[in-house]
C-alpha positions, 0 to 999 in steps of 0.5 A: 281730932286726928282729922283736924291734924291731918287737914292741918298738916296738909295745909302746912304741907301746901304752904311749905311747898309754895314757900320753897318753890317760889324762890326757884320759880320767880327767877325762872319766870322772869328769865323766860320772860326776858328771853321771849321779849328778846325772841320777839324782838329778833324774831329768833324762834328756837326752844332751847334758847328759853330752856338753857337760860332758865335751867342755868338760873334755876341751878344758880338759885337752887345752889344759893337757896339750897340750904334754906329750902333743906332747913324748911323741909327738915324742920316740917319733917320733924314736926310730922315726926313728933305729932305722929310719936304723940299720937 
């Protein structure tokens, strides 16, 4: 029975990781794509040009979604502790 619980929790942890990282990764990918197109059109080849806008967007998204991300992780952690205590 314990193996089934561990496999279930592992699946939930992987899904939670996907869910909480997507709001940060998708805007960063879109900004990276836009900057890459801009670099291709203008033929500017500077690595920091793509890094800085992605970093700024990621901080903004984390600031906007941080509470939601924290709540999701907190709920999952509480569920794990409840399962551990029931044993």
